[in-house]
VOGU-3710 file (C-alpha; in Angstrom, 3 decimals, decimal comma):
1> mtsprptprs> 27,362/52,859/25,015  26,572/49,180/24,846  23,292/47,731/23,655  21,244/45,838/26,205  21,456/42,064/26,064  18,275/40,294/25,019  16,407/38,645/27,788  16,008/34,868/27,752  12,319/35,321/27,079  12,943/37,389/23,956
11> srataapklp> 15,612/34,957/22,701  13,197/32,038/23,081  10,559/33,962/21,140  12,907/34,615/18,181  14,217/31,009/18,069  12,877/28,792/15,278  10,427/26,156/16,518  11,648/22,592/16,476  9,123/20,875/14,236  9,360/17,263/13,059
21> tmprgdevaa> 10,746/17,139/9,516  11,393/14,285/7,111  15,059/13,251/6,921  16,997/13,798/3,745  19,324/11,358/2,024  19,613/8,566/-0,506  18,135/5,165/0,136  20,868/2,560/0,339  18,702/-0,400/1,347  15,120/-1,310/2,236
31> fstyldaqka> 13,875/-4,092/4,490  10,539/-5,595/5,398  11,247/-5,772/9,159  12,873/-3,426/11,645  15,327/-6,084/12,824  16,811/-6,360/9,331  17,207/-2,565/9,090  18,843/-2,554/12,527  21,197/-5,318/11,406  22,234/-3,199/8,394
41> vdtlsdegfp> 23,089/-0,241/10,597  25,078/-2,520/12,951  27,000/-3,788/9,954  27,916/-0,217/8,984  28,949/0,516/12,560  31,192/-2,561/12,714  32,974/-1,402/9,594  33,738/2,026/11,119  31,179/3,904/9,023  29,923/7,147/10,685
51> vqhvtivgtd> 26,430/5,982/11,497  25,336/9,478/12,557  24,690/10,091/8,843  22,279/7,139/8,655  18,521/7,209/9,342  15,954/4,416/9,483  12,574/5,508/8,106  9,448/3,395/8,364  6,919/3,833/5,573  3,214/2,941/5,362
61> lrmvervtgr> 2,680/3,022/9,123  -0,188/1,048/10,572  -1,571/0,719/14,085  -1,830/-2,951/14,971  -3,874/-4,089/17,981  -3,180/-7,687/18,948  -5,905/-9,397/20,944  -4,341/-11,333/23,834  -7,356/-12,897/25,500  -10,992/-12,772/26,657
71> ltysrvaaag> -12,099/-10,856/29,732  -14,158/-12,622/32,357  -15,216/-11,740/35,896  -12,643/-14,140/37,309  -9,766/-12,668/35,323  -10,872/-9,105/36,161  -11,161/-9,934/39,826  -7,755/-11,569/39,938  -6,097/-8,618/38,167  -7,780/-6,108/40,519
81> lasgawfglf> -6,824/-8,153/43,572  -3,145/-8,304/42,513  -2,868/-4,596/41,662  -4,588/-3,562/44,920  -2,335/-5,816/46,964  0,784/-4,292/45,426  -0,453/-0,778/46,121  -1,321/-1,763/49,693  2,143/-3,268/50,199  3,750/0,008/49,122
91> vglvlslfgg> 1,561/2,041/51,484  2,187/-0,419/54,348  5,950/-0,241/53,938  5,836/3,579/54,033  3,715/3,472/57,228  6,023/0,935/58,886  9,110/3,017/58,144  7,683/6,133/59,755  5,429/4,506/62,359  7,689/1,764/63,706
101> qgsmpvlaai> 4,834/-0,539/64,758  6,096/-3,804/63,257  4,511/-5,704/60,350  0,891/-5,151/61,319  0,458/-1,939/59,258  1,944/-3,715/56,236  -0,450/-6,654/56,425  -3,417/-4,389/57,016  -2,511/-2,166/54,061  -2,143/-5,212/51,804
111> gigagfgllf> -5,586/-6,513/52,777  -7,263/-3,148/52,377  -5,566/-2,506/49,030  -6,523/-5,931/47,713  -10,154/-5,457/48,736  -10,497/-2,039/47,134  -8,725/-3,196/43,968  -11,043/-6,195/43,651  -14,139/-4,030/44,210  -13,196/-1,304/41,725
121> svlsfsltrg> -12,111/-3,679/38,980  -15,320/-5,720/39,152  -17,510/-2,613/39,220  -15,771/-1,020/36,228  -16,001/-4,256/34,241  -19,679/-4,657/34,961  -20,362/-1,107/33,747  -18,624/-1,740/30,413  -19,899/-5,302/29,999  -20,550/-6,147/26,282
131> krdftsssqi> -18,540/-3,230/24,883  -14,983/-4,521/25,321  -14,686/-8,091/26,630  -11,104/-8,717/25,576  -7,563/-7,635/26,367  -5,158/-6,397/23,708  -1,837/-4,658/23,122  -1,292/-1,942/20,522  1,802/-1,059/18,543  2,810/0,889/15,443
141> vaasysvlce> 4,147/-1,260/12,625  5,578/-0,144/9,263  5,196/-2,075/6,048  8,868/-1,413/5,064  11,920/0,212/6,591  14,323/2,243/4,471  17,908/2,968/5,430  18,791/6,488/4,303  22,248/8,052/4,165  23,474/11,520/3,269
151> gdrageaari> 24,291/11,979/-0,375  28,068/12,329/-0,051  28,377/9,060/1,891  25,582/7,041/0,330  27,875/5,292/-2,115  30,247/4,120/0,606  27,359/2,832/2,714  25,856/0,974/-0,214  29,231/-0,597/-1,010  29,702/-1,871/2,546
161> lrehhvqgvg> 26,258/-3,401/2,623  26,806/-4,958/-0,773  30,068/-6,538/0,332  28,334/-8,062/3,352  25,364/-9,210/1,233  22,968/-6,994/3,169  20,736/-5,554/0,444  17,149/-6,130/1,598  14,169/-5,827/-0,681  15,042/-2,478/-2,236
171> hrgaspapav> 17,735/-3,672/-4,655  16,101/-6,416/-6,609  16,642/-6,675/-10,326  14,082/-4,948/-12,476  11,678/-7,320/-14,224  11,949/-7,330/-18,044  9,328/-5,462/-19,966  6,760/-7,629/-21,722  7,413/-8,209/-25,432  5,179/-6,295/-27,795
181> pstpqgsaap> 4,359/-8,098/-31,035  5,671/-6,119/-34,024  3,763/-5,599/-37,241  5,638/-6,872/-40,336  6,804/-4,205/-42,756  4,664/-3,640/-45,814  1,424/-4,715/-44,163  -0,800/-2,052/-42,690  -2,821/-2,874/-39,640  -6,590/-2,838/-40,223
191> aparagekaa> -8,208/0,333/-39,008  -10,811/-0,267/-36,318  -14,381/0,615/-37,136  -15,720/3,752/-35,579  -18,305/3,567/-32,866  -21,847/3,547/-34,256  -20,782/2,637/-37,800  -21,699/-0,644/-39,506  -19,725/-2,264/-42,268  -21,321/-1,933/-45,728
201> pvrdvppage> -22,553/-5,290/-46,955  -20,902/-6,647/-50,118  -23,253/-8,409/-52,505  -22,145/-11,460/-54,389  -21,890/-10,839/-58,137  -23,102/-13,643/-60,343  -20,455/-15,200/-62,555  -19,902/-13,855/-66,067  -22,217/-15,238/-68,697  -25,375/-15,358/-66,549
211> prygvrttdg> -27,964/-12,781/-67,656  -29,524/-10,352/-65,307  -33,135/-10,574/-64,466  -35,289/-8,844/-67,141  -32,551/-8,744/-69,878  -33,324/-10,334/-73,289  -30,605/-12,700/-74,339  -29,756/-14,521/-77,563  -28,544/-18,059/-77,609  -24,760/-18,195/-77,473
221> lppsgtnspr> -24,410/-14,392/-77,077  -24,082/-12,362/-73,908  -26,806/-9,815/-73,175  -26,480/-6,640/-75,175  -25,464/-3,411/-73,570  -24,393/-4,982/-70,274  -21,086/-5,010/-68,617  -20,268/-7,524/-65,956  -19,737/-5,649/-62,710  -16,693/-6,295/-60,689
231> rgepfdaqps> -16,965/-8,320/-57,510  -17,685/-6,192/-54,486  -19,195/-3,240/-56,438  -22,886/-2,419/-56,104  -25,002/-2,751/-59,185  -28,059/-0,874/-60,475  -31,474/-2,391/-60,019  -32,358/-1,712/-63,735  -29,535/-2,223/-66,236  -28,666/0,531/-68,656
241> ggepdqr> -29,252/-0,131/-72,320  -31,491/-3,137/-71,764  -35,214/-3,428/-72,259  -37,429/-5,108/-69,680  -39,183/-8,226/-70,757  -42,807/-7,401/-71,753  -43,929/-10,951/-71,690
//
């Protein structure tokens, strides 16, 4: 007993959908224009490389609309007249082939088509007047184009392009890292002050031999019971061991 064959409908239902996927491979070169990437693939093909393993991928896609001119009633009328005349010529030729009445149907169809084309183009332009008064052409442009190759053949492809001096912008030398000034050994870098903190003021200490205010001195002798503070150290407002002047 044999199992029934699946119907075409069921086989289509079980098949995996063909979704667009990103290609896999190693980048062998990168170019700023599509013509340069195409030239690289042509170089590989001329050397006998199996180009079915190569893919051109455009990155950073942008839609570019190039303005070609300004729309006026005269230009719109001329374009409508020409398109209508071409359509009328086609209809007239078909009628002359099946009717067999000479060239009169052709001329009549051209005139009617030109008139209707002129009328429709002028009316449509007058309805959209002020919204789009220019002609343009749109295209998709990539900022860079990468040439990818499968991993097992990427080295060979890169070698061929390197021999023919076709490298592009993706194989430039790396720029050297900026030099960082080094701190000499034995000297510690000053610690930065914390936010919100102020540096403590350092008072100037009078030179040795000068008495403090309010301390009794004897000629030729330093004030008794006083020690000269070191520079940078805070001192007491009233010295220890001294008596204030009562005079």
